C-alpha positions in Angstrom: 0.0 0.0 0.0 1.3 3.5 -0.9 2.6 5.6 2.0 1.2 9.2 2.5 4.4 10.6 0.9 3.9 8.5 -2.2 0.5 9.9 -3.0 0.0 13.1 -4.9 -1.3 15.6 -2.4 -2.9 18.9 -3.0 -3.9 21.6 -0.6 -5.6 25.0 -1.1 -5.3 28.1 1.0 -7.8 27.0 3.6 -5.1 24.6 4.9 -2.8 27.4 5.8 -4.8 28.7 8.7 -5.9 26.4 11.5 -4.9 23.1 13.1 -2.0 21.1 11.6 -3.1 17.9 13.2 -6.6 18.2 11.7 -4.9 18.6 8.3 -3.0 15.4 8.9 -6.1 13.5 10.0 -8.1 14.6 7.0 -5.3 13.7 4.6 -4.6 10.3 6.1 -8.1 9.1 7.2 -10.6 10.8 4.9 -12.9 7.7 5.1 -13.6 8.4 8.8 -15.6 11.5 8.1 -17.6 10.1 5.2 -21.3 10.3 6.0 -20.7 12.5 9.1 -23.3 15.2 9.3 -21.8 18.6 8.8 -21.9 21.0 11.7 -25.1 23.1 11.3 -23.3 26.3 12.0 -20.5 25.5 9.5 -23.1 24.6 6.9 -25.1 27.8 7.4 -22.0 29.9 7.0 -21.0 28.1 3.9 -24.4 28.6 2.3 -24.5 32.2 3.3 -21.0 32.7 1.7 -22.2 31.1 -1.5 -25.3 33.4 -1.6 -23.1 36.4 -1.0 -20.7 35.5 -3.8 -23.6 35.0 -6.2 -25.0 38.4 -5.3 -21.6 40.1 -5.9 -21.1 38.2 -9.2 -24.6 39.1 -10.6 -24.2 42.8 -9.6 -20.7 43.3 -11.0 -21.2 41.4 -14.2 -24.5 43.1 -14.9 -22.8 46.5 -14.7 -20.4 45.8 -17.6 -21.1 42.3 -19.1 -18.8 42.9 -22.1 -15.7 43.3 -19.8 -16.3 39.9 -18.0 -15.5 36.3 -18.7 -17.6 34.1 -16.4 -16.2 30.6 -15.9 -19.0 28.0 -15.7 -18.9 26.6 -12.2 -20.8 23.4 -13.3 -17.8 22.3 -15.4 -15.3 19.8 -14.2 -12.2 21.3 -12.5 -9.9 20.6 -15.4 -12.3 22.4 -17.8 -12.6 25.4 -15.5 -8.8 25.7 -15.3 -8.5 25.5 -19.1 -11.2 28.2 -19.5 -9.4 30.4 -17.0 -6.0 30.1 -18.8 -7.7 30.8 -22.2 -9.3 33.9 -20.8 -6.0 35.1 -19.3 -4.2 34.4 -22.6 -6.8 36.5 -24.4 -6.3 39.4 -22.0 -9.8 39.4 -20.5 -10.2 42.5 -18.3 -12.1 40.6 -15.6 -12.6 36.9 -15.0 -15.2 35.5 -12.6 -14.8 32.1 -11.1 -11.2 31.6 -12.0 -9.6 28.3 -11.3 -5.9 27.9 -11.7 -4.3 24.6 -12.8 -3.3 22.2 -10.0 0.4 22.0 -9.5 1.5 18.4 -9.2 5.0 19.2 -8.0 4.2 21.9 -5.4 0.7 20.6 -4.4 -0.9 23.9 -4.8 -4.5 24.2 -6.0 -6.9 27.2 -5.7 -9.0 29.7 -7.5 -10.1 33.3 -7.1 -13.6 34.7 -7.4 -12.1 37.5 -9.6 -8.9 37.9 -11.6 -8.5 41.6 -12.5 -6.2 42.6 -15.3 -3.9 45.3 -14.0 -4.7 48.3 -16.3 -1.3 49.9 -15.7 1.3 47.1 -15.5 -0.3 44.1 -17.0 -0.7 40.7 -15.3 -3.6 39.7 -13.1 -4.6 40.8 -9.6 -6.5 38.2 -7.5 -9.6 39.6 -5.8 -11.4 37.3 -3.4 -15.1 37.7 -2.2 -15.6 36.8 1.4 -18.7 36.8 3.7 -17.1 38.7 6.6 -16.1 42.2 7.3 -12.8 43.4 5.9 -13.0 47.0 7.1 -14.9 49.0 9.8 -16.1 52.6 9.5 -14.3 55.2 11.4 -14.0 59.0 11.8 -11.1 60.4 9.7 -7.9 61.0 11.7 -4.9 62.5 9.9 -2.5 60.7 12.2 -3.9 57.2 11.4 -2.8 54.6 8.9 -5.2 54.6 6.0 -5.7 51.3 4.2 -5.8 51.2 0.4 -9.2 50.6 -1.1 -10.5 50.7 -4.7 -13.8 51.3 -6.3 -15.7 48.1 -7.2 -16.1 49.0 -10.9 -12.8 50.7 -11.6 -9.4 49.6 -10.2 -8.0 52.7 -8.6 -6.4 52.0 -5.2 -6.3 55.1 -2.9 -5.8 55.7 0.8 -9.2 55.5 2.4 -9.7 57.7 5.5 -13.3 56.5 6.1 -12.4 53.0 7.2 -10.0 51.1 9.3 -8.5 47.7 8.4 -9.8 44.5 9.9 -6.9 42.1 9.9 -7.9 38.8 8.4 -4.9 36.4 8.2 -6.9 33.8 6.2 -7.6 36.4 3.5 -3.9 37.5 3.3 -2.7 33.9 3.1 -5.2 33.0 0.4 -4.1 36.0 -1.7 -0.4 35.1 -1.3 -1.3 31.6 -2.3 -3.0 32.8 -5.5 -0.2 35.2 -6.3 2.3 32.3 -6.2 0.0 30.3 -8.5 -0.3 33.2 -11.0 3.4 33.8 -10.8 4.1 30.3 -11.9 2.4 31.0 -15.2 3.8 34.5 -15.7 0.4 35.9 -15.0 0.9 37.8 -11.7 0.8 41.6 -11.8 4.1 43.1 -10.8 2.1 45.4 -8.4 2.3 42.6 -5.8 -1.2 43.3 -4.5 -4.5 41.5 -4.0 -8.0 42.5 -3.1 -10.9 41.4 -0.9 -14.5 42.3 -1.3 -16.2 41.9 2.1 -19.6 41.4 3.5 -20.7 45.0 3.0 -19.8 44.9 -0.8 -19.0 48.6 -0.9 -15.3 48.6 -1.9 -12.2 46.5 -2.6 -9.8 46.3 0.2 -6.2 46.2 -1.2 -3.6 44.0 0.4 0.1 44.5 -0.1 1.4 41.0 -0.7 5.2 41.6 -0.7 5.6 41.6 3.1 3.4 38.4 3.4 5.3 36.1 1.0 8.1 34.9 3.2 5.6 33.9 6.0 3.4 32.3 3.4 6.2 30.3 1.9 7.3 28.9 5.3 3.7 28.1 6.2 3.0 26.4 2.9 6.1 24.3 3.1 5.1 23.1 6.6 1.5 22.3 5.6 2.3 20.4 2.4 4.9 18.4 4.3 2.2 17.5 6.9 -0.2 16.3 4.2 2.5 14.3 2.5 3.3 12.6 5.8 6.8 14.1 6.0 6.2 15.9 9.3 4.6 14.4 12.4 1.8 16.1 14.2 0.1 15.7 17.6 -3.1 17.2 18.9 -3.1 20.7 20.6 -6.1 22.6 21.8 -7.0 25.6 19.7 -10.2 27.6 19.2 -11.4 25.5 16.3 -11.5 22.4 18.5 -15.0 23.6 19.5 -16.5 22.6 16.2 -14.0 20.1 14.9 -15.3 16.6 14.2 -12.0 15.1 15.3 -12.3 16.4 18.8 -14.4 13.4 19.9 -13.8 11.1 17.0 -11.0 8.5 16.8 -9.1 8.1 13.5 -8.2 4.5 14.3 -8.2 2.2 17.2 -4.6 3.2 17.9 -5.2 6.9 17.3 -7.7 8.2 19.9 -9.8 11.4 19.6 -8.0 14.7 20.2 -9.9 15.2 23.5 -8.9 11.8 24.8 -5.3 12.1 23.7 -4.9 15.6 25.3 -6.5 14.4 28.5 -4.4 11.2 28.7 -1.2 13.2 28.0 -2.4 16.0 30.3 -1.2 18.3 27.6 -0.4 21.9 28.5 -2.7 23.3 25.8 -5.7 22.2 27.9 -5.1 25.2 30.2 -2.9 27.3 27.8 -4.4 26.8 24.3 -3.2 28.1 21.0 0.0 30.1 20.8 0.5 30.0 24.6 1.1 26.3 24.4 3.5 26.6 21.5 5.6 29.1 23.5 5.5 27.0 26.7 6.7 23.9 24.8 9.7 25.8 23.6 10.5 26.3 27.3 10.2 22.5 28.0 6.6 22.8 29.4 4.6 19.9 27.8 2.1 19.0 30.5 -0.3 20.7 32.9 1.9 19.4 35.7 5.0 20.9 34.1 3.3 24.3 34.1 1.8 23.9 37.6 5.3 23.1 39.0 7.0 26.0 37.3 9.7 27.7 39.5 12.0 30.5 38.7 11.7 33.6 36.6 8.9 34.1 34.1 9.7 33.3 30.5 11.3 36.3 28.9 9.2 36.0 25.8 5.8 35.7 27.5 3.4 38.4 26.2 0.1 37.3 27.5 -1.6 37.6 31.0 0.7 37.7 34.1 2.5 34.4 34.0 1.6 33.6 37.6 -2.0 33.5 36.5 -1.2 30.9 33.9 0.6 28.8 36.5 -2.4 29.2 38.9 -4.7 28.1 36.1 -2.8 24.9 35.7 -2.9 24.2 39.5 -6.7 25.0 39.6 -7.3 22.7 36.7 -5.4 19.9 38.5 -7.5 20.4 41.6 -10.8 20.6 39.7 -11.6 24.2 40.8 -13.7 25.8 38.0 -12.9 29.4 39.2 -10.2 31.1 41.2 -10.7 34.5 42.8 -8.0 37.1 41.9 -9.1 39.4 44.7 -10.1 38.8 48.3 -13.4 40.7 47.8 -15.6 40.3 44.7 -17.4 43.4 43.5 -19.8 44.2 40.7 -21.6 47.5 40.0 -25.2 47.5 41.2 -28.0 50.0 40.8 -31.5 50.7 42.1 -32.9 49.9 38.7 -31.2 47.1 36.7 -31.9 45.8 33.2 -30.3 42.7 31.7 -29.9 42.7 28.0 -29.0 39.9 25.5 -29.5 39.9 21.7 -29.8 37.2 19.1 -28.5 37.8 15.6 -28.3 35.7 12.5 -24.8 35.7 10.9 -24.2 39.2 9.5 -27.8 39.7 8.4 -29.0 41.5 11.5 -30.2 41.3 15.1 -33.7 39.9 15.3 -34.2 39.7 19.1 -33.3 42.0 21.9 -34.2 40.4 25.2 -34.5 42.2 28.5 -35.1 41.5 32.2 -36.4 44.1 34.6 -37.7 43.3 38.1 -37.9 39.6 37.2 -40.0 40.2 34.1 -38.7 39.1 30.7 -39.5 41.4 27.8 -38.5 40.5 24.2 -38.3 42.9 21.3 -38.4 40.7 18.2 -39.1 40.5 14.5 -39.9 37.1 13.0 -39.7 38.5 9.4 -36.7 36.6 7.9 -33.6 38.7 8.0 -32.6 40.9 6.3 -35.8 42.9 6.8 -36.6 46.5 7.5 -38.9 45.3 10.3 -35.6 44.8 12.3 -35.6 48.6 12.6 -39.0 48.5 14.3 -37.9 45.9 16.9 -34.6 47.7 17.6 -36.3 51.1 17.9 -38.9 49.6 20.4 -36.1 48.1 22.4 -34.1 51.3 22.5 -37.1 53.5 23.3 -38.1 51.2 26.1 -34.6 51.1 27.6 -34.1 54.8 27.4 -37.5 55.3 29.0 -36.6 53.0 31.9 -33.4 55.0 32.3 -35.1 58.3 32.3 -37.8 57.2 34.8 -35.0 56.1 37.1 -33.3 59.4 36.9 -36.5 61.3 37.4 -37.2 59.3 40.6 -33.7 60.0 41.9 -32.6 56.3 41.5 -29.5 54.9 40.0 -29.7 52.9 36.8 -27.5 50.2 35.1 -28.0 47.9 32.1 -26.0 44.7 32.0 -24.9 42.3 29.3 -22.3 39.4 29.0 -19.5 40.2 26.6 -20.6 43.5 25.2 -18.9 43.1 21.8 -22.1 41.8 20.0 -24.5 44.2 21.7 -22.3 47.2 20.9 -21.8 46.0 17.4 -25.5 45.6 16.6 -26.5 48.9 18.3 -24.1 50.8 16.2 -24.9 48.8 13.1 -28.7 49.3 13.6 -28.2 53.0 14.2 -26.2 53.2 11.0 -28.4 51.1 8.8 -31.7 52.4 9.9 -30.7 56.1 10.5 -33.7 58.4 10.4 -36.4 55.8 10.9 -38.8 56.4 13.8 -37.3 55.6 17.2 -33.9 54.6 15.9 -31.1 56.4 17.8 -28.2 58.2 16.2 -24.7 56.7 16.3 -23.8 59.5 18.8 -26.6 58.5 21.1 -25.5 54.9 21.0 -21.9 56.0 21.7 -23.0 58.1 24.7 -24.7 55.1 26.2 -22.2 52.3 25.6 -19.2 54.5 26.5 -20.9 55.6 29.7 -20.9 54.1 33.3 -24.4 52.7 33.1 -23.6 50.0 30.5 -21.9 47.2 32.4 -20.2 44.2 30.9 -20.4 41.2 33.3 -17.8 39.4 31.2 -15.3 42.2 32.0 -16.3 41.9 35.7 -15.6 38.1 35.6 -12.4 38.5 33.7 -11.0 41.1 36.1 -11.9 39.1 39.2 -11.6 35.4 38.3 -9.2 33.0 36.7 -11.2 30.6 34.7 -9.5 27.2 33.9 -12.4 26.0 31.8 -13.2 29.2 29.9 -15.0 32.5 30.5 -18.2 31.9 28.5 -21.5 32.5 30.2 -22.4 28.8 29.8 -19.2 28.0 31.7 -19.5 30.6 34.5 -23.2 30.8 35.3 -23.5 27.1 36.4 -20.9 27.8 39.0 -23.3 30.4 40.4 -26.1 27.7 40.4 -27.9 28.6 37.1 -29.0 26.0 34.6 -30.4 26.5 31.1 -33.7 24.8 30.4 -32.6 23.6 26.9 -29.7 21.1 27.1 -28.7 22.2 23.5 -28.7 25.9 24.3 -25.8 27.7 22.5 -25.1 30.2 19.8 -24.5 27.7 17.0 -27.7 25.7 17.8 -29.7 28.9 17.8 -28.8 29.5 14.2 -30.5 26.3 13.2 -33.5 27.1 15.4 -33.8 30.5 13.8 -33.9 29.1 10.2 -36.8 26.9 11.2 -38.5 29.6 13.2 -38.7 32.0 10.2 -39.3 29.5 7.5 -36.0 29.5 5.6 -36.5 25.7 5.2 -40.2 25.8 4.4 -43.1 26.5 6.8 -42.4 28.5 9.9 -41.9 26.3 13.0 -43.5 28.2 15.9 -42.1 25.8 18.4 -38.6 27.0 17.5 -39.7 30.6 18.1 -40.7 29.5 21.6 -37.3 27.8 22.0 -35.4 30.9 20.9 -37.3 33.1 23.3 -36.7 30.7 26.2 -33.0 30.5 25.3 -32.7 34.3 25.2 -34.7 34.6 28.5 -32.4 32.1 30.2 -29.3 34.1 29.0 -30.6 37.3 30.7 -31.6 35.4 33.8 -28.2 33.8 33.9 -26.6 37.3 33.8 -28.8 38.4 36.7 -28.1 35.2 38.7 -24.3 35.7 38.2 -24.5 39.2 39.5 -26.5 38.2 42.5 -24.0 35.5 43.3 -21.2 38.0 43.1 -23.0 40.3 45.5 -24.9 38.1 48.0 -27.8 39.9 49.8 -28.0 37.8 52.9 -25.5 36.1 55.3 -24.9 32.4 54.5 -26.2 32.7 50.9 -24.1 31.0 48.2 -21.6 33.6 46.9 -18.4 33.9 45.0 -16.4 34.7 48.1 -17.5 31.5 49.9 -17.8 29.2 46.9 -14.6 30.1 45.0 -11.0 29.6 46.3 -8.7 32.6 46.2 -5.6 32.9 44.0 -3.4 32.9 47.1 -4.6 29.4 47.8 -2.9 28.1 44.6 0.5 29.9 44.8 2.2 27.0 46.4 3.1 23.7 44.6 1.4 21.7 47.4 -1.9 22.6 45.7 -1.0 20.8 42.4 -2.8 17.6 43.4 -4.0 15.1 40.8 -7.3 16.0 39.1 -10.0 13.5 40.0 -11.4 11.6 37.0 
């Protein structure tokens, strides 16, 4: 039987970002995942990305059909590559759906949504179409770096003072990959640039590729060697493990699942995932016990949280403690009038539900019109108007007010987005009004309060922290990814509307705001002897000595 290195192996740019061990497993044991149901969240994002690309193609091609060559996506890959090369040889100004020939010697394969003929220097510029944001709006600042952007219909890169760059390594690596493939055939523009059209489809973000190529070349050499079986890999915990089918699935009887392997080897990435584990291994720290027993000076190249906290995390994990107090006293901002807030959004289409809790009463502000819909403006305006009314009534009564969320990133994002998209509609605040609220002291992020006061060996998500405070969700499948599937059924993306899924979403959202309230109560107990963070959670000082690095019970 042929070894992995004897087989012809191809990889595209997706392999350049993410887990090396997953790449090895998929290359050597592809049969294990045949028939495995694709993760619902991954499937939805893939379908949304395809719909976005179709919209961009139809819009751009319709604006100047005589300037485009559209490669038929229904053709076999070899035929698509031939059509792409013919179009390039003919000097087509713009090519949609380009697929470049597979390279048997290097292993490269890949395609670009757009190949754009450089009008000044000749050669082609790869432009990819992605379903995520590549820029964010901002107020012009003469001192800032201004990214290059170009008009969608006329290639003219210019510094853009109205946006700031969103760093997307996966986009940069893909563009470098495509540049190398174009370069092989003498088709790459000497401008050494690539472009990305993002979710908002309002401009082309221009990436300088020259500074990226050395890193790309090193990364590609590593990944193709992994696929060919020339470099060994072992599991290591990274963010993508949460949705990876290999996390709980064994490749062979001799090759256990990643979760089992990491636990059996007590791998350091269990408590210091991602790049932290890579750095620690360079210092000879391979296991949780190695980290828990660290003595001496901190690593001189450690650039994360204080190193003692990482050591304490390892010791807490060994002892089974889910949380460790950083401080002797736990505090959280309280007010006479308190509102808990949690939103539900669907991909980048919008926020369809703003859930609130006031005096124990749950109030949802929701639209069940499938997103995107202008009815979203109505539900957001009603939420905002109600929240500001509660705030004003508290002030008029001489009472303090605070609104709480858990991890404010999503709430802040969709308040700003809604104000921007629905500007001028009844009840919709201005961006300035949103900024005044979210930047003020009355908008309290419980995630920040937890992060500042606790070390969390098992993670800081609300689903991890609230159970320590005694809260339980009614739905055992409750979670952000699951809610995406529930939403599609609730609004009829798959056919008839499933009203039971609407109830499920409302209960899930209600539980989220009640969990935030329960966590706050636990952090500020109202009566002696009640469960509290200070009585339930050990302090950091309890874990400073090595005597606390006891074996974790199974």
